[in-house]
C-alpha positions in Angstrom: 3.8 33.2 -5.0 2.0 30.3 -6.8 -1.0 31.4 -8.8 -1.6 28.3 -10.9 -1.5 24.6 -10.0 -1.4 21.9 -12.7 -2.6 18.4 -11.7 -2.0 15.0 -13.3 -5.2 12.9 -13.1 -4.5 9.2 -12.5 -3.0 8.7 -9.0 -3.2 12.4 -8.2 -6.8 13.6 -8.6 -8.0 10.0 -8.7 -7.3 7.1 -6.4 -4.8 5.6 -8.9 -6.4 2.2 -8.3 -8.4 1.7 -11.5 -10.6 -1.4 -11.9 -11.7 -3.1 -15.1 -15.4 -2.7 -15.4 -16.0 -4.4 -18.8 -14.1 -6.2 -21.5 -15.6 -6.6 -24.9 -14.1 -9.0 -27.5 -14.9 -8.9 -31.2 -14.5 -12.6 -31.3 -16.3 -15.1 -29.1 -13.2 -17.0 -27.9 -11.7 -13.8 -26.5 -11.6 -14.5 -22.8 -10.0 -17.9 -23.3 -7.4 -17.0 -25.9 -7.0 -13.2 -25.9 -7.2 -12.3 -22.2 -4.1 -14.3 -21.2 -2.1 -12.5 -24.0 -3.4 -9.0 -22.9 -2.6 -9.6 -19.3 0.9 -11.0 -20.1 1.6 -7.9 -22.2 0.3 -5.5 -19.5 2.4 -7.3 -16.9 5.4 -5.8 -18.6 4.1 -2.2 -17.9 4.1 -0.2 -14.7 1.1 2.0 -15.6 -1.8 1.9 -13.2 -4.2 0.9 -16.0 -1.9 -2.0 -16.8 -2.0 -3.2 -13.2 -5.8 -3.1 -13.4 -5.9 -5.4 -16.4 -3.4 -7.8 -14.8 -5.4 -7.9 -11.5 -8.6 -8.6 -13.5 -6.9 -11.5 -15.4 -5.6 -13.0 -12.1 -9.1 -12.9 -10.7 -10.1 -15.0 -13.8 -7.2 -17.4 -12.9 -5.4 -16.6 -16.1 -1.8 -17.8 -16.4 0.7 -15.2 -17.6 3.2 -15.9 -20.3 6.6 -14.7 -21.4 6.7 -12.5 -24.5 9.1 -11.1 -27.0 9.8 -7.8 -28.7 7.8 -5.8 -26.0 7.9 -2.1 -26.7 6.3 0.7 -24.8 5.3 4.1 -26.2 5.0 6.6 -23.4 1.5 8.1 -23.3 0.4 5.7 -26.0 0.4 2.0 -25.4 2.4 -1.2 -25.6 3.0 -4.0 -28.1 4.6 -7.5 -27.9 4.5 -11.0 -29.3 3.0 -13.7 -27.1 2.5 -17.3 -28.2 3.3 -16.2 -31.8 0.5 -13.6 -31.7 1.3 -9.9 -32.1 -0.7 -8.0 -29.5 -1.0 -4.2 -29.3 -2.9 -2.4 -26.6 -3.4 1.4 -26.0 -5.4 4.4 -26.6 -7.4 5.1 -29.8 -4.6 7.1 -31.5 -2.0 4.5 -30.7 -4.0 1.4 -31.8 -4.8 3.0 -35.2 -1.2 2.2 -36.2 -1.9 -1.5 -35.7 -5.3 -2.0 -37.5 -6.8 -1.7 -41.0 -8.7 1.2 -42.4 -11.9 -0.8 -42.1 -11.2 -1.4 -38.4 -10.6 2.3 -37.8 -14.3 3.0 -38.7 -15.4 0.4 -36.2 -13.1 2.0 -33.6 -14.9 5.4 -33.8 -18.0 4.0 -32.1 -16.4 1.2 -30.1 -16.7 1.8 -26.3 -18.3 5.2 -26.8 -21.0 4.6 -24.1 -18.3 3.8 -21.5 -16.3 7.0 -22.5 -19.4 9.1 -21.9 -19.8 7.6 -18.4 -16.3 8.6 -17.5 -14.5 5.3 -18.1 -11.0 5.0 -19.6 -11.2 2.8 -22.7 -8.2 0.9 -23.8 -8.3 -0.8 -27.2 -6.4 -3.9 -28.3 -5.6 -5.6 -31.6 -4.4 -9.1 -32.4 -2.2 -9.7 -35.5 -3.0 -6.2 -36.8 -6.8 -6.7 -36.5 -9.0 -4.8 -34.0 -9.9 -7.3 -31.3 -11.9 -5.3 -28.7 -11.6 -2.9 -25.8 -11.3 -2.8 -22.0 -13.3 -0.2 -20.0 -11.5 0.9 -16.8 -12.7 3.2 -14.1 -10.8 5.2 -11.5 -12.7 7.3 -9.1 -11.7 10.7 -7.6 -10.1 10.7 -4.2 -12.2 11.7 -1.3 -12.0 15.4 -0.4 -10.5 16.5 -3.7 -13.5 18.7 -4.5 -13.0 20.6 -1.2 -9.3 20.9 -1.8 -9.9 22.5 -5.3 -12.4 24.9 -3.7 -10.0 26.0 -1.0 -7.3 26.6 -3.7 -9.8 28.7 -5.7 -10.6 30.8 -2.5 -6.9 31.5 -2.3 -7.0 32.9 -5.9 -5.1 29.9 -7.4 -6.1 28.6 -10.8 -6.4 24.8 -11.2 -5.5 22.9 -14.3 -5.8 19.2 -15.2 -3.2 17.7 -17.5 -3.6 14.1 -18.5 -2.8 11.6 -21.2 -6.3 10.2 -20.8 -9.3 10.6 -23.1 -10.8 14.1 -23.2 -14.3 12.8 -22.2 -12.9 10.9 -19.2 -10.8 13.9 -18.2 -13.7 16.4 -18.5 -16.0 14.1 -16.4 -13.5 13.8 -13.6 -12.7 17.5 -13.8 -16.3 18.5 -13.6 -16.8 16.2 -10.5 -14.0 17.9 -8.6 -14.4 21.5 -9.8 -11.4 21.9 -12.1 -12.3 24.2 -15.0 -9.3 24.1 -17.3 -8.6 20.6 -18.8 -5.9 19.4 -21.2 -6.3 15.8 -22.2 -4.7 13.3 -24.6 -1.3 14.7 -23.7 2.2 13.2 -23.9 5.0 14.1 -21.5 6.3 16.8 -23.9 2.9 18.3 -24.1 2.7 18.7 -20.3 6.1 20.3 -20.4 5.0 22.8 -23.1 1.9 23.8 -21.2 4.0 24.5 -18.1 6.4 26.6 -20.2 3.5 28.5 -21.8 2.0 29.4 -18.5 5.3 30.6 -17.2 5.8 32.7 -20.3 2.4 34.3 -19.5 3.8 35.4 -16.2 2.3 32.7 -14.0 4.0 31.1 -11.1 3.3 27.4 -11.6 3.2 24.4 -9.4 2.9 20.9 -10.9 1.4 17.9 -8.9 2.0 14.5 -10.3 3.0 10.9 -9.5 4.1 9.1 -12.7 7.0 8.8 -15.1 5.0 10.9 -17.6 5.0 13.8 -15.1 8.7 13.9 -14.3 9.6 16.5 -17.0 6.8 18.8 -16.0 7.6 18.4 -12.3 11.2 19.5 -13.0 10.1 22.5 -15.2 7.5 23.9 -12.9 8.4 26.6 -10.4 7.5 24.1 -7.7 7.2 20.4 -8.4 4.9 18.6 -5.9 5.3 14.8 -6.1 3.0 12.3 -4.7 4.9 10.0 -2.3 2.8 7.1 -3.5 4.1 7.5 -7.1 7.1 6.4 -9.0 10.7 7.0 -7.9 11.5 9.3 -10.8 8.6 11.5 -10.1 9.6 11.8 -6.4 13.2 12.6 -7.4 11.9 15.3 -9.8 9.7 17.0 -7.2 10.7 19.9 -4.9 8.1 18.9 -2.4 7.0 15.3 -1.7 3.6 14.5 -0.2 4.6 11.4 1.7 1.2 9.7 1.9 0.0 11.2 -1.4 -2.5 13.4 0.5 -3.4 16.4 -1.7 -4.6 18.3 1.3 -1.0 18.6 2.4 -0.2 20.6 -0.7 -2.8 23.2 0.4 -1.4 23.1 3.9 2.1 23.7 2.5 0.9 26.8 0.6 -1.0 28.1 3.6 2.0 27.6 5.9 4.4 29.2 3.4 2.1 32.3 3.1 1.8 32.5 6.9 5.6 32.2 7.2 6.2 35.1 4.7 3.8 37.3 6.5 5.5 36.5 9.8 9.0 37.3 8.3 7.7 40.7 7.0 6.2 41.5 10.4 9.4 40.7 12.2 11.5 42.8 9.7 9.1 45.7 10.0 9.2 45.9 13.8 13.0 45.3 13.9 13.6 48.2 11.5 11.2 50.5 13.3 12.7 49.5 16.7 16.3 50.2 15.5 15.4 53.3 13.5 14.1 54.8 16.7 16.5 53.3 19.2 19.9 53.8 17.5 19.6 57.7 17.1 18.6 58.0 20.8 21.5 55.8 21.9 23.9 57.8 19.6 22.9 61.0 21.3 23.7 59.5 24.7 20.1 59.7 25.8 19.8 56.0 26.4 21.3 54.1 29.4 23.5 51.3 28.2 22.0 48.8 30.6 18.5 49.7 29.4 19.8 49.4 25.8 21.0 45.8 26.4 17.7 44.9 28.0 15.8 46.5 25.1 17.9 44.6 22.6 17.2 41.3 24.3 13.5 42.1 24.4 13.6 42.8 20.6 15.0 39.3 20.0 12.4 37.7 22.3 9.6 39.6 20.5 10.8 38.3 17.1 10.9 34.7 18.5 7.5 34.9 20.1 6.0 36.3 16.9 7.5 33.4 14.9 6.1 30.9 17.4 2.6 32.0 16.5 3.1 29.9 13.3 2.4 26.9 15.4 -1.2 28.0 15.7 -1.7 28.5 12.0 -4.9 26.8 10.9 -4.0 24.3 8.1 
């Protein structure tokens, strides 16, 4: 019955293995003094973007430190104190709470070229002063465009819901063929979108892999969790794609539709069979031995028809 599928972006539509492509510091000593602090802070997070920063730092042979007062804001960013320095790292909206009004004007154009190229840009501040940005790129999974096209052929609307920057979201969505995009979302926003679609009469599936997706996965008519995602997302899903293969979601829909058709066929023939046979038997016009044989054949016919599902093209 699904007519709308909502997708998370990172780890669902994309590989979920983002890589740092560029780090820009507003001070010349950034890589030596700031990068260790950023990596140490991101090491306290489970977000895929955080893992990309930590991996980048380790490649630079940066030593990680222990911090204090680390706090994470879901869908926003993370702050903490390392070596006496207060570090904040997150999206533009989040970082605005940790910089001056003058820095906010600089922020408006910082990293803009990378955003336009489809990179995710994460900003960071040091002691309440804007200190630079990190450009991170995550590419779409192979075959996603074909999967989206096959869903469209089935008459299913596709929607992207992500906490990422709108420009990045629209770039990825355009590449894979998703037309409806909601970006810059928090978990509650995703939940509200699901609820709105349901109120409009849609039967909604949600596909996601992260902690941020758990509420939406639970609220959707069918929650489809990526098996490569977080435990809480897997627990929240009704259907789990063990290897995180989106093609399996399409196969599940195809198989469920074929199963329902098969059930209706079996019910139809069973009713017709009994509607004709019972009155004839009641009138004494049907030999009991033949009736027993016919009843057995009815069951065999139903089973054979059901076995045709094994030949369903997925």
